N, C-alpha and C positions, 0 to 999 in steps of 0.2 A: 463237312467232316470227311476226311479221306482215309484215316487210319486210326488204330487204337494201339497204344503202347501199354503193356502190362507187365507186372512183375509178380510172380507167384513163387511160393515155396512149397516143398513137399515133393515126394516122388522117390524113385529108386534110380540110383546111378546105373544099376545093371540094365535098366530099361530106358536109358537116356535117349532122347530124341523121338520116342514113341508118344502117341497121344494118350495122355492121362485122363482127360475130361474135355468137355467143350463148353464154351460160353456162347449161348445163342443171343444175338442182338435182335430184339423184337420191337416192332413199332406199335404204339397205341395202347398196349396192355401186355402183361406177361404171357398171354396166349395169342397175341396179335400176329401180324404178318412177320414171318421170319425173313429178316433182311440180310443176315450174315451169320455164319458159325465160325467162331474163333477157336482153333484147337489150342489146348493147354498141354504143353509138352512136359514129359518127365525131364527134370533138370540133369545136366551132365555131371554135376557134382553131388546130386542127391539133396541139395540144399535150396537153391533158388534159380530162377530162370527169368530173364528179361527178354521180351520179344515184341516186335512191331508186326501188326497184321493189317494189311491193306483191306479196305472195305470196298464193296462193289459200287458201281456207278449209281445204283438205285438209291444210295444214301447221300451221294454228293449232289448238291444243288436241289434237293427235294423239298426245301423249305423247312420251317420249324416242325420238329417232330418230338414227341415224347418217346424216349428210348428206354427200353427195359432190358436188363441182363438176366438171363436164366441159365443157371449152372446145371449141367447134365453129365451123368456118368456115360462112358462110352459103351459099356457092356462087354468090352473085349476081355479075353482071358488074361488074368494076371493084373488087371487094372481095378482100382477101388470102386465100390458101389456106394460108399459113404465117405465122409471126410475127404472129399476130392482133392482139395488143395487149399492153401491160404493165399488169399489175394492181398498182397502187400500194398500195391497201388495200381491205379489205372488212369491213363490220361487220353483224351480225345485230341486228334491232330487235324488241322486243316481249317479252311475258311468257314466261318459261321459258327464256330464253337464258342459258346458263351456260358456264363454262370447265371443262375436265376437271381 
């Protein structure tokens, strides 16, 4: 796995491009090793945002892993603490991506 594509909705056009929330990619459990943090940006149109986020080498070629996604608020001023975003879809990119 080399990248994650995701489409989210929600946010403020006035804050377009700023980080609304983060998706943590954790290995083994929801509290396991933090492998990557994917920033979820406020959409430029206030409606939806599609982005590709490259993953670190620690996830590429690491063998079979149970991957958990943990959604976190940023705590930044003006950003939400709840109802962070709607995840419309997410796909994993690269060699070794399979479905159970």
